[in-house]
C-alpha positions in Angstrom: 206.3 69.1 158.1 206.3 70.0 161.7 209.5 68.0 162.3 211.1 69.8 159.4 210.1 73.2 160.8 211.4 72.2 164.3 214.8 71.0 162.9 215.2 74.1 160.7 214.5 76.4 163.7 217.2 74.5 165.6 219.7 75.3 163.0 219.7 72.2 160.8 219.4 72.4 157.0 216.2 70.7 156.0 215.2 69.5 152.5 211.7 68.4 151.6 211.2 66.2 148.6 207.9 65.5 146.8 207.7 62.3 144.8 204.8 63.5 142.6 204.7 66.4 140.2 202.5 68.5 142.4 202.8 69.4 146.1 200.0 68.9 148.6 199.4 65.2 148.7 195.8 63.9 149.0 194.4 67.2 150.3 195.1 69.0 147.1 193.0 66.4 145.2 189.9 66.7 147.4 187.1 69.0 146.5 185.4 69.3 149.9 186.5 68.3 153.4 184.4 66.6 156.2 182.5 67.6 158.3 182.0 71.2 157.2 182.2 70.8 153.4 184.8 73.5 153.2 186.9 73.8 150.1 190.1 71.8 150.4 192.1 74.3 148.5 
């Protein structure tokens, strides 16, 4: 993501593709995160 942002700010066209039906990867599937037990959403 950071690389895409850096390239876009340098004037390049950037396209991000997601292979699954929802964005967010593994973090969107987690209920709580370590070590604080904060909500992952």
